[in-house]
PDB file of N, CA, C and O in Angstrom:
ATOM      1  N   MET A   1     269.051  93.574 175.180  1.00  0.00           N
ATOM      2  CA  MET A   1     267.608  93.797 175.691  1.00  0.00           C
ATOM      3  C   MET A   1     267.580  93.651 176.981  1.00  0.00           C
ATOM      4  O   MET A   1     268.072  92.681 177.558  1.00  0.00           O
ATOM      5  N   PHE A   2     267.081  94.472 177.463  1.00  0.00           N
ATOM      6  CA  PHE A   2     266.571  94.657 179.029  1.00  0.00           C
ATOM      7  C   PHE A   2     267.547  93.413 179.486  1.00  0.00           C
ATOM      8  O   PHE A   2     267.298  92.208 179.498  1.00  0.00           O
ATOM      9  N   ALA A   3     268.263  93.836 179.708  1.00  0.00           N
ATOM     10  CA  ALA A   3     269.334  92.864 180.754  1.00  0.00           C
ATOM     11  C   ALA A   3     269.059  92.532 182.095  1.00  0.00           C
ATOM     12  O   ALA A   3     269.412  91.382 182.356  1.00  0.00           O
ATOM     13  N   GLU A   4     268.574  93.115 182.989  1.00  0.00           N
ATOM     14  CA  GLU A   4     267.403  93.056 183.909  1.00  0.00           C
ATOM     15  C   GLU A   4     266.419  92.301 184.084  1.00  0.00           C
ATOM     16  O   GLU A   4     265.920  92.158 185.200  1.00  0.00           O
ATOM     17  N   TYR A   5     266.028  91.764 183.141  1.00  0.00           N
ATOM     18  CA  TYR A   5     264.784  90.848 182.949  1.00  0.00           C
ATOM     19  C   TYR A   5     265.330  89.439 182.284  1.00  0.00           C
ATOM     20  O   TYR A   5     264.443  88.607 182.093  1.00  0.00           O
ATOM     21  N   ARG A   6     266.583  89.085 181.931  1.00  0.00           N
ATOM     22  CA  ARG A   6     267.093  88.324 181.333  1.00  0.00           C
ATOM     23  C   ARG A   6     266.449  86.816 182.019  1.00  0.00           C
ATOM     24  O   ARG A   6     265.677  86.055 181.436  1.00  0.00           O
ATOM     25  N   GLU A   7     266.811  86.705 182.921  1.00  0.00           N
ATOM     26  CA  GLU A   7     265.495  85.265 183.664  1.00  0.00           C
ATOM     27  C   GLU A   7     264.460  85.252 183.680  1.00  0.00           C
ATOM     28  O   GLU A   7     264.058  84.119 183.944  1.00  0.00           O
ATOM     29  N   LEU A   8     263.280  86.313 183.453  1.00  0.00           N
ATOM     30  CA  LEU A   8     262.373  86.500 183.479  1.00  0.00           C
ATOM     31  C   LEU A   8     262.012  86.075 181.845  1.00  0.00           C
ATOM     32  O   LEU A   8     261.246  85.187 181.469  1.00  0.00           O
ATOM     33  N   ILE A   9     263.075  87.304 180.763  1.00  0.00           N
ATOM     34  CA  ILE A   9     262.551  86.339 179.701  1.00  0.00           C
ATOM     35  C   ILE A   9     262.537  85.168 179.224  1.00  0.00           C
ATOM     36  O   ILE A   9     261.632  84.568 178.644  1.00  0.00           O
ATOM     37  N   SER A  10     263.983  84.736 179.589  1.00  0.00           N
ATOM     38  CA  SER A  10     263.893  83.284 179.588  1.00  0.00           C
ATOM     39  C   SER A  10     262.493  82.359 179.556  1.00  0.00           C
ATOM     40  O   SER A  10     261.959  81.604 178.744  1.00  0.00           O
ATOM     41  N   THR A  11     262.148  82.958 181.195  1.00  0.00           N
ATOM     42  CA  THR A  11     260.998  82.222 181.356  1.00  0.00           C
ATOM     43  C   THR A  11     259.660  82.450 180.905  1.00  0.00           C
ATOM     44  O   THR A  11     258.706  81.685 181.042  1.00  0.00           O
ATOM     45  N   LEU A  12     259.675  83.428 180.425  1.00  0.00           N
ATOM     46  CA  LEU A  12     258.290  83.908 179.497  1.00  0.00           C
ATOM     47  C   LEU A  12     258.274  83.270 178.032  1.00  0.00           C
ATOM     48  O   LEU A  12     257.308  82.907 177.360  1.00  0.00           O
ATOM     49  N   LYS A  13     259.878  83.240 177.695  1.00  0.00           N
ATOM     50  CA  LYS A  13     260.147  82.322 175.707  1.00  0.00           C
ATOM     51  C   LYS A  13     259.645  81.343 176.247  1.00  0.00           C
ATOM     52  O   LYS A  13     258.640  81.057 175.596  1.00  0.00           O
ATOM     53  N   THR A  14     259.793  80.565 177.191  1.00  0.00           N
ATOM     54  CA  THR A  14     259.214  79.206 177.196  1.00  0.00           C
ATOM     55  C   THR A  14     257.661  78.488 177.746  1.00  0.00           C
ATOM     56  O   THR A  14     257.221  77.338 177.762  1.00  0.00           O
ATOM     57  N   LYS A  15     257.090  79.936 178.200  1.00  0.00           N
ATOM     58  CA  LYS A  15     255.971  79.406 178.731  1.00  0.00           C
ATOM     59  C   LYS A  15     254.663  80.757 178.452  1.00  0.00           C
ATOM     60  O   LYS A  15     253.624  81.000 179.066  1.00  0.00           O
ATOM     61  N   ASP A  16     255.118  81.223 177.608  1.00  0.00           N
ATOM     62  CA  ASP A  16     254.060  82.610 177.051  1.00  0.00           C
ATOM     63  C   ASP A  16     254.172  82.327 175.625  1.00  0.00           C
ATOM     64  O   ASP A  16     255.361  82.279 175.312  1.00  0.00           O
ATOM     65  N   ALA A  17     253.550  82.164 174.843  1.00  0.00           N
ATOM     66  CA  ALA A  17     253.370  82.117 173.414  1.00  0.00           C
ATOM     67  C   ALA A  17     253.302  83.102 173.208  1.00  0.00           C
ATOM     68  O   ALA A  17     254.429  83.341 172.774  1.00  0.00           O
ATOM     69  N   HIS A  18     252.463  84.496 173.164  1.00  0.00           N
ATOM     70  CA  HIS A  18     252.429  85.697 173.261  1.00  0.00           C
ATOM     71  C   HIS A  18     253.644  86.383 173.384  1.00  0.00           C
ATOM     72  O   HIS A  18     253.861  86.639 172.199  1.00  0.00           O
ATOM     73  N   PHE A  19     254.519  86.823 173.967  1.00  0.00           N
ATOM     74  CA  PHE A  19     255.551  86.968 174.540  1.00  0.00           C
ATOM     75  C   PHE A  19     256.640  86.159 173.634  1.00  0.00           C
ATOM     76  O   PHE A  19     257.710  86.739 173.451  1.00  0.00           O
ATOM     77  N   GLN A  20     256.494  85.097 173.153  1.00  0.00           N
ATOM     78  CA  GLN A  20     257.439  84.652 172.373  1.00  0.00           C
ATOM     79  C   GLN A  20     257.146  85.462 170.865  1.00  0.00           C
ATOM     80  O   GLN A  20     258.082  86.164 170.478  1.00  0.00           O
ATOM     81  N   ARG A  21     256.411  85.432 170.344  1.00  0.00           N
ATOM     82  CA  ARG A  21     255.935  85.750 169.377  1.00  0.00           C
ATOM     83  C   ARG A  21     256.402  86.818 169.306  1.00  0.00           C
ATOM     84  O   ARG A  21     257.232  86.897 168.400  1.00  0.00           O
ATOM     85  N   LYS A  22     256.135  88.398 170.285  1.00  0.00           N
ATOM     86  CA  LYS A  22     256.605  89.611 170.434  1.00  0.00           C
ATOM     87  C   LYS A  22     257.892  89.896 170.469  1.00  0.00           C
ATOM     88  O   LYS A  22     258.236  91.049 170.210  1.00  0.00           O
ATOM     89  N   PHE A  23     259.176  88.582 170.900  1.00  0.00           N
ATOM     90  CA  PHE A  23     260.367  88.569 171.232  1.00  0.00           C
ATOM     91  C   PHE A  23     261.007  88.457 169.919  1.00  0.00           C
ATOM     92  O   PHE A  23     261.901  89.134 169.410  1.00  0.00           O
ATOM     93  N   ASP A  24     260.207  87.232 169.393  1.00  0.00           N
ATOM     94  CA  ASP A  24     260.716  86.662 168.105  1.00  0.00           C
ATOM     95  C   ASP A  24     260.567  87.813 166.696  1.00  0.00           C
ATOM     96  O   ASP A  24     261.468  87.950 165.869  1.00  0.00           O
ATOM     97  N   GLU A  25     259.666  88.326 166.666  1.00  0.00           N
ATOM     98  CA  GLU A  25     259.170  89.289 165.958  1.00  0.00           C
ATOM     99  C   GLU A  25     260.189  90.865 166.046  1.00  0.00           C
ATOM    100  O   GLU A  25     260.416  91.556 165.053  1.00  0.00           O
ATOM    101  N   HIS A  26     260.615  91.134 167.240  1.00  0.00           N
ATOM    102  CA  HIS A  26     261.536  91.940 167.583  1.00  0.00           C
ATOM    103  C   HIS A  26     262.757  91.771 166.898  1.00  0.00           C
ATOM    104  O   HIS A  26     263.290  92.696 166.284  1.00  0.00           O
ATOM    105  N   ASN A  27     263.345  90.339 166.994  1.00  0.00           N
ATOM    106  CA  ASN A  27     264.730  90.027 166.637  1.00  0.00           C
ATOM    107  C   ASN A  27     264.799  89.726 165.239  1.00  0.00           C
ATOM    108  O   ASN A  27     265.861  89.772 164.617  1.00  0.00           O
ATOM    109  N   HIS A  28     263.415  89.339 164.593  1.00  0.00           N
ATOM    110  CA  HIS A  28     263.371  89.551 163.104  1.00  0.00           C
ATOM    111  C   HIS A  28     263.569  91.051 162.917  1.00  0.00           C
ATOM    112  O   HIS A  28     264.385  91.580 162.163  1.00  0.00           O
ATOM    113  N   LEU A  29     263.174  91.323 163.282  1.00  0.00           N
ATOM    114  CA  LEU A  29     263.293  93.113 162.941  1.00  0.00           C
ATOM    115  C   LEU A  29     264.673  94.033 162.778  1.00  0.00           C
ATOM    116  O   LEU A  29     265.061  94.843 161.936  1.00  0.00           O
ATOM    117  N   ASP A  30     265.223  93.483 164.038  1.00  0.00           N
ATOM    118  CA  ASP A  30     266.832  93.837 164.199  1.00  0.00           C
ATOM    119  C   ASP A  30     267.236  93.260 163.134  1.00  0.00           C
ATOM    120  O   ASP A  30     267.456  93.908 162.110  1.00  0.00           O
ATOM    121  N   GLU A  31     267.383  92.049 163.201  1.00  0.00           N
ATOM    122  CA  GLU A  31     267.904  91.321 161.412  1.00  0.00           C
ATOM    123  C   GLU A  31     267.799  92.019 160.476  1.00  0.00           C
ATOM    124  O   GLU A  31     268.792  92.480 159.912  1.00  0.00           O
ATOM    125  N   GLU A  32     266.532  92.269 160.076  1.00  0.00           N
ATOM    126  CA  GLU A  32     266.327  92.934 158.723  1.00  0.00           C
ATOM    127  C   GLU A  32     266.781  94.486 158.577  1.00  0.00           C
ATOM    128  O   GLU A  32     267.150  95.067 157.557  1.00  0.00           O
ATOM    129  N   ILE A  33     266.632  95.033 160.023  1.00  0.00           N
ATOM    130  CA  ILE A  33     266.895  96.403 159.690  1.00  0.00           C
ATOM    131  C   ILE A  33     268.841  96.413 159.431  1.00  0.00           C
ATOM    132  O   ILE A  33     269.411  97.204 158.679  1.00  0.00           O
ATOM    133  N   LYS A  34     269.430  95.507 160.132  1.00  0.00           N
ATOM    134  CA  LYS A  34     270.905  95.144 159.819  1.00  0.00           C
ATOM    135  C   LYS A  34     270.976  95.086 158.658  1.00  0.00           C
ATOM    136  O   LYS A  34     271.758  95.840 158.079  1.00  0.00           O
ATOM    137  N   GLN A  35     270.337  94.348 158.079  1.00  0.00           N
ATOM    138  CA  GLN A  35     270.394  94.003 156.595  1.00  0.00           C
ATOM    139  C   GLN A  35     270.567  94.963 155.496  1.00  0.00           C
ATOM    140  O   GLN A  35     271.238  95.065 154.469  1.00  0.00           O
ATOM    141  N   LEU A  36     269.545  95.721 156.242  1.00  0.00           N
ATOM    142  CA  LEU A  36     269.079  96.641 155.445  1.00  0.00           C
ATOM    143  C   LEU A  36     270.007  98.290 155.331  1.00  0.00           C
ATOM    144  O   LEU A  36     270.126  99.135 154.444  1.00  0.00           O
ATOM    145  N   GLU A  37     270.563  98.133 156.841  1.00  0.00           N
ATOM    146  CA  GLU A  37     271.679  98.961 156.692  1.00  0.00           C
ATOM    147  C   GLU A  37     273.056  98.470 156.260  1.00  0.00           C
ATOM    148  O   GLU A  37     274.055  99.161 156.461  1.00  0.00           O
ATOM    149  N   LYS A  38     273.098  97.569 155.813  1.00  0.00           N
ATOM    150  CA  LYS A  38     274.379  97.473 154.895  1.00  0.00           C
ATOM    151  C   LYS A  38     274.839  98.014 154.146  1.00  0.00           C
ATOM    152  O   LYS A  38     275.962  98.491 153.980  1.00  0.00           O
ATOM    153  N   ARG A  39     273.364  97.950 153.256  1.00  0.00           N
ATOM    154  CA  ARG A  39     272.897  98.187 151.738  1.00  0.00           C
ATOM    155  C   ARG A  39     272.970  99.734 151.399  1.00  0.00           C
ATOM    156  O   ARG A  39     273.611 100.349 150.548  1.00  0.00           O
ATOM    157  N   VAL A  40     271.901 100.216 152.572  1.00  0.00           N
ATOM    158  CA  VAL A  40     271.723 102.004 152.214  1.00  0.00           C
ATOM    159  C   VAL A  40     271.948 102.511 153.547  1.00  0.00           C
ATOM    160  O   VAL A  40     272.210 101.959 154.615  1.00  0.00           O
ATOM    161  N   ALA A  41     271.762 103.809 153.167  1.00  0.00           N
ATOM    162  CA  ALA A  41     272.000 105.093 154.135  1.00  0.00           C
ATOM    163  C   ALA A  41     270.609 105.129 154.597  1.00  0.00           C
ATOM    164  O   ALA A  41     269.508 105.455 154.154  1.00  0.00           O
ATOM    165  N   SER A  42     271.272 104.515 155.995  1.00  0.00           N
ATOM    166  CA  SER A  42     269.242 104.024 157.148  1.00  0.00           C
ATOM    167  C   SER A  42     268.525 105.361 157.489  1.00  0.00           C
ATOM    168  O   SER A  42     267.320 105.539 157.672  1.00  0.00           O
ATOM    169  N   ASP A  43     270.015 106.678 157.553  1.00  0.00           N
ATOM    170  CA  ASP A  43     268.970 107.633 158.448  1.00  0.00           C
ATOM    171  C   ASP A  43     267.925 108.605 156.945  1.00  0.00           C
ATOM    172  O   ASP A  43     267.108 109.521 157.036  1.00  0.00           O
ATOM    173  N   PHE A  44     268.376 107.976 155.910  1.00  0.00           N
ATOM    174  CA  PHE A  44     267.196 108.434 154.873  1.00  0.00           C
ATOM    175  C   PHE A  44     266.234 107.619 153.985  1.00  0.00           C
ATOM    176  O   PHE A  44     265.596 108.096 153.047  1.00  0.00           O
ATOM    177  N   ASN A  45     266.203 106.326 154.394  1.00  0.00           N
ATOM    178  CA  ASN A  45     265.680 105.138 153.952  1.00  0.00           C
ATOM    179  C   ASN A  45     264.506 105.044 154.586  1.00  0.00           C
ATOM    180  O   ASN A  45     264.586 104.710 155.768  1.00  0.00           O
ATOM    181  N   PRO A  46     263.021 105.314 153.978  1.00  0.00           N
ATOM    182  CA  PRO A  46     261.920 105.437 154.852  1.00  0.00           C
ATOM    183  C   PRO A  46     261.477 103.784 154.882  1.00  0.00           C
ATOM    184  O   PRO A  46     260.506 103.598 155.616  1.00  0.00           O
ATOM    185  N   ALA A  47     261.825 102.968 154.448  1.00  0.00           N
ATOM    186  CA  ALA A  47     262.066 101.390 154.646  1.00  0.00           C
ATOM    187  C   ALA A  47     262.649 101.053 156.154  1.00  0.00           C
ATOM    188  O   ALA A  47     262.112 100.347 157.007  1.00  0.00           O
ATOM    189  N   VAL A  48     263.618 101.602 156.217  1.00  0.00           N
ATOM    190  CA  VAL A  48     264.048 101.894 157.667  1.00  0.00           C
ATOM    191  C   VAL A  48     263.988 101.932 158.655  1.00  0.00           C
ATOM    192  O   VAL A  48     264.250 101.254 159.649  1.00  0.00           O
ATOM    193  N   LYS A  49     263.284 103.549 158.166  1.00  0.00           N
ATOM    194  CA  LYS A  49     262.572 104.225 159.074  1.00  0.00           C
ATOM    195  C   LYS A  49     261.415 103.551 160.033  1.00  0.00           C
ATOM    196  O   LYS A  49     261.308 103.534 161.259  1.00  0.00           O
ATOM    197  N   GLU A  50     260.548 102.972 158.928  1.00  0.00           N
ATOM    198  CA  GLU A  50     259.128 102.120 159.649  1.00  0.00           C
ATOM    199  C   GLU A  50     259.752 101.260 160.081  1.00  0.00           C
ATOM    200  O   GLU A  50     259.336 101.051 161.221  1.00  0.00           O
ATOM    201  N   LEU A  51     260.844 100.351 159.744  1.00  0.00           N
ATOM    202  CA  LEU A  51     261.184  99.132 160.396  1.00  0.00           C
ATOM    203  C   LEU A  51     261.477  99.250 161.683  1.00  0.00           C
ATOM    204  O   LEU A  51     261.326  98.276 162.421  1.00  0.00           O
ATOM    205  N   LYS A  52     261.982 100.561 162.208  1.00  0.00           N
ATOM    206  CA  LYS A  52     262.640 101.051 163.364  1.00  0.00           C
ATOM    207  C   LYS A  52     261.653 101.272 163.992  1.00  0.00           C
ATOM    208  O   LYS A  52     261.567 101.158 165.215  1.00  0.00           O
ATOM    209  N   SER A  53     260.933 101.557 163.375  1.00  0.00           N
ATOM    210  CA  SER A  53     259.354 102.422 164.394  1.00  0.00           C
ATOM    211  C   SER A  53     258.871 101.094 165.148  1.00  0.00           C
ATOM    212  O   SER A  53     258.828 100.844 166.353  1.00  0.00           O
ATOM    213  N   LYS A  54     258.480 100.236 163.893  1.00  0.00           N
ATOM    214  CA  LYS A  54     257.943  99.135 164.051  1.00  0.00           C
ATOM    215  C   LYS A  54     258.441  98.427 165.667  1.00  0.00           C
ATOM    216  O   LYS A  54     257.926  98.545 166.779  1.00  0.00           O
ATOM    217  N   LYS A  55     259.657  97.675 165.197  1.00  0.00           N
ATOM    218  CA  LYS A  55     260.729  97.440 166.416  1.00  0.00           C
ATOM    219  C   LYS A  55     260.490  98.199 168.069  1.00  0.00           C
ATOM    220  O   LYS A  55     260.349  97.807 169.228  1.00  0.00           O
ATOM    221  N   LEU A  56     260.555  99.587 167.279  1.00  0.00           N
ATOM    222  CA  LEU A  56     260.527 100.424 168.822  1.00  0.00           C
ATOM    223  C   LEU A  56     259.252  99.883 169.429  1.00  0.00           C
ATOM    224  O   LEU A  56     259.444  99.388 170.539  1.00  0.00           O
ATOM    225  N   ARG A  57     258.165  99.849 169.056  1.00  0.00           N
ATOM    226  CA  ARG A  57     257.189  99.434 169.254  1.00  0.00           C
ATOM    227  C   ARG A  57     256.912  98.979 169.603  1.00  0.00           C
ATOM    228  O   ARG A  57     256.209  99.346 170.545  1.00  0.00           O
ATOM    229  N   LEU A  58     257.082  97.507 169.325  1.00  0.00           N
ATOM    230  CA  LEU A  58     257.188  96.124 169.656  1.00  0.00           C
ATOM    231  C   LEU A  58     258.509  95.912 171.225  1.00  0.00           C
ATOM    232  O   LEU A  58     258.320  95.141 172.166  1.00  0.00           O
ATOM    233  N   LYS A  59     259.425  96.597 171.102  1.00  0.00           N
ATOM    234  CA  LYS A  59     260.409  96.847 172.304  1.00  0.00           C
ATOM    235  C   LYS A  59     259.290  97.262 173.288  1.00  0.00           C
ATOM    236  O   LYS A  59     258.922  96.278 173.930  1.00  0.00           O
ATOM    237  N   GLU A  60     258.452  98.689 173.707  1.00  0.00           N
ATOM    238  CA  GLU A  60     257.898  99.102 174.336  1.00  0.00           C
ATOM    239  C   GLU A  60     256.560  97.879 174.877  1.00  0.00           C
ATOM    240  O   GLU A  60     256.216  97.688 176.043  1.00  0.00           O
ATOM    241  N   GLU A  61     256.231  97.475 174.147  1.00  0.00           N
ATOM    242  CA  GLU A  61     254.801  96.217 174.283  1.00  0.00           C
ATOM    243  C   GLU A  61     255.904  95.029 174.999  1.00  0.00           C
ATOM    244  O   GLU A  61     255.380  94.652 176.047  1.00  0.00           O
ATOM    245  N   ILE A  62     257.017  94.444 174.816  1.00  0.00           N
ATOM    246  CA  ILE A  62     257.516  93.530 175.555  1.00  0.00           C
ATOM    247  C   ILE A  62     258.062  94.238 176.777  1.00  0.00           C
ATOM    248  O   ILE A  62     258.204  93.524 177.770  1.00  0.00           O
ATOM    249  N   TYR A  63     258.369  95.420 176.873  1.00  0.00           N
ATOM    250  CA  TYR A  63     258.835  96.091 177.941  1.00  0.00           C
ATOM    251  C   TYR A  63     257.601  95.860 179.216  1.00  0.00           C
ATOM    252  O   TYR A  63     257.775  95.443 180.361  1.00  0.00           O
ATOM    253  N   GLN A  64     256.543  96.223 178.657  1.00  0.00           N
ATOM    254  CA  GLN A  64     255.723  96.446 179.403  1.00  0.00           C
ATOM    255  C   GLN A  64     254.930  95.055 179.796  1.00  0.00           C
ATOM    256  O   GLN A  64     254.081  95.283 180.659  1.00  0.00           O
ATOM    257  N   ILE A  65     254.984  93.666 179.386  1.00  0.00           N
ATOM    258  CA  ILE A  65     254.823  92.690 179.556  1.00  0.00           C
ATOM    259  C   ILE A  65     255.224  91.756 180.817  1.00  0.00           C
ATOM    260  O   ILE A  65     254.577  91.054 181.594  1.00  0.00           O
ATOM    261  N   LEU A  66     256.979  92.167 180.610  1.00  0.00           N
ATOM    262  CA  LEU A  66     258.074  92.431 181.620  1.00  0.00           C
ATOM    263  C   LEU A  66     257.546  92.992 182.766  1.00  0.00           C
ATOM    264  O   LEU A  66     257.182  92.235 183.666  1.00  0.00           O
ATOM    265  N   LYS A  67     257.473  93.828 182.852  1.00  0.00           N
ATOM    266  CA  LYS A  67     257.186  95.144 184.198  1.00  0.00           C
ATOM    267  C   LYS A  67     255.243  94.296 184.956  1.00  0.00           C
ATOM    268  O   LYS A  67     254.880  94.112 186.118  1.00  0.00           O
ATOM    269  N   SER A  68     254.650  94.071 183.861  1.00  0.00           N
ATOM    270  CA  SER A  68     253.416  93.207 184.394  1.00  0.00           C
ATOM    271  C   SER A  68     253.914  92.266 185.051  1.00  0.00           C
ATOM    272  O   SER A  68     253.122  92.171 185.988  1.00  0.00           O
ATOM    273  N   HIS A  69     254.856  91.337 185.232  1.00  0.00           N
ATOM    274  CA  HIS A  69     255.660  89.443 185.967  1.00  0.00           C
ATOM    275  C   HIS A  69     256.356  89.920 187.297  1.00  0.00           C
ATOM    276  O   HIS A  69     256.701  89.250 188.271  1.00  0.00           O
ATOM    277  N   GLN A  70     256.465  91.297 187.054  1.00  0.00           N
ATOM    278  CA  GLN A  70     257.133  91.335 188.558  1.00  0.00           C
ATOM    279  C   GLN A  70     256.499  91.074 189.610  1.00  0.00           C
ATOM    280  O   GLN A  70     257.066  91.123 190.701  1.00  0.00           O
TER     281      GLN A  70
END
């Protein structure tokens, strides 16, 4: 995620607790989605759809934080 911000992400993960929580939550949702998709058809599962929506909102928040630190 956001390869062009790799260095900034590493820095923020160690210095910004809010960013770290958002980043960890995004990764947790990603893993949860992967596990659910192994068991169910994701396109028709409302739980997977909701998790993907949450993950996208987090990704947008993370991107805004990254942009604000440039």
